[in-house]
N, C-alpha and C positions, 0 to 999 in steps of 0.2 A: 477592498479589504483583503488581507492575506490570511492564510491558514497554514498550519503545520499539522500533519497527521502521522502519527506513529502507529505502525500496523504490524501484526504478526499473523501469519497463516499456519494453521495446523490441519493438514488434510487427514481425515479419518478413512483412509482407503488403503487397499492393499497394492495399490499402484506404487510406483517409485515416487515417494513423497518429495524428495529434494527437486525432481524435475518438474513437479506441479508448482512448487513454490517459485522456481525460477521463471517458469512460463508466466506466472502472475506478475512478478517483478518486471520482467522484460516488457510485458504489455504496457505497464506504466511508464517505463523508460522511453518507450517509442512515442509517447504522447508529447507533442510540443506544447510548451507552456508549464510543464511539470518539472520540478527539481526532485530527483529520486536519489536517496543515499541509503546504502544498505550496511550492515554490520552483522556479526554473529547471532544476534538476539532479535533484531527487527528491522524494518524498513520505514524510513521517514520520507514523507512526500511533502513538498512545499509548493505553493502557488496561489493564485487568485481564488478566493473563497468558493464561490458558486461553481466555477468550472472544475476546480481540483475535487470537491466533494461529489460532484456528478460523476467525474470519471472514476473515481475510487469506488463508488457505489455500483456503477455499471460493471466494473471488473469483479467485484465481489459477487454480484448477481451471476455474472458468467461462470465463475468458479463453482457456485452452488448448482447451476444448471449441468455443469459438466462432471462434477464429482458426485459420488453417493452421499458424502458428508464431509463437511469442512468446518473448522472453527476459526473465527477471526477475533483477535483481541486488538481493540483500537483505542487511541487517544486523540482527540481533537483539541487542538490548542490555538487559540486566536494569535494572530500575527505570524510573521515569518521568523521562526526560532532558528532558522539556518544561520542567521546573522549574529546570534548571541555566541560570544566566546566563552569557552570554559575557563574558570578561574585557575 
């Protein structure tokens, strides 16, 4: 079973917030088995359900451990929505 996850990270820290966001995205991109697509609003992650969810949750936990505070906004959609073409 496949999953598509749309995620946005909002670091609530005085650190350089864009750097923290790119660190998160690049960790996901380095994971074999994940397809990661970014745009100006969010990041989309596609892959096998259990593997993808566990990797995303591990990276969310890592951010929460490293930053004083961070907010994630997520959508979990069944199936591989990367294959759906826009009208």
